[in-house]
C-alpha positions in Angstrom: 5.2 0.8 24.9 2.0 1.6 27.0 -1.6 -0.4 27.0 -3.3 2.8 24.7 -0.6 1.9 22.2 -1.9 0.0 18.9 0.4 -1.4 16.2 -1.1 -2.5 13.3 -0.3 -2.9 9.5 -0.6 -0.2 7.3 -3.2 0.0 4.9 -3.5 2.4 2.0 -5.5 5.5 4.0 -2.0 5.6 5.7 -0.6 6.6 3.0 -0.6 10.5 3.2 1.2 10.2 6.6 3.6 7.5 5.6 4.7 10.0 2.8 4.9 12.8 5.2 7.3 10.7 7.6 9.1 9.0 4.7 10.0 12.5 3.4 10.9 14.2 6.6 13.3 11.3 6.9 14.6 12.7 3.4 14.7 16.1 4.7 16.9 15.2 7.8 19.0 13.2 5.8 19.0 10.8 9.3 17.5 7.7 8.6 17.5 7.1 5.1 20.2 8.2 1.7 17.5 9.1 -0.5 17.6 12.3 -2.0 14.8 13.0 -3.7 11.6 13.9 -1.7 8.6 11.6 -3.0 5.1 12.6 -4.1 1.4 10.9 -2.9 1.4 9.1 -6.7 4.4 7.8 -6.1 4.2 6.5 -3.1 0.8 4.9 -3.6 2.6 2.8 -6.6 5.6 1.8 -4.1 2.6 0.8 -1.5 0.7 -1.3 -4.1 4.2 -2.9 -5.0 5.4 -3.8 -1.6 2.0 -4.4 -0.1 2.7 -7.2 2.0 6.1 -6.2 2.6 5.3 -2.4 3.6 2.9 -3.6 6.0 5.7 -5.2 8.4 8.4 -2.5 7.7 6.1 0.3 8.7 5.1 -1.6 11.6 8.8 -1.8 12.9 9.5 2.0 11.7 6.4 3.2 13.7 7.7 0.9 16.7 11.0 2.6 16.7 9.2 6.2 16.6 7.3 5.2 19.7 10.1 4.1 21.2 12.0 7.5 20.7 14.4 6.4 17.8 14.5 8.6 14.4 
């Protein structure tokens, strides 16, 4: 990563972007075995239930995306 890249924990304001990335993975069938597209209420609930783990997981997911991995 270059000096202009910032890595931070996911916050609730990121949920819509996270949902878009997650659903893209479902549609592409590359990064998940999930088959059902998720909606905003589902993702908000999931985020609240997994908030501590979510920050770590999404931070690592974004590092992979920034590095060119899908």
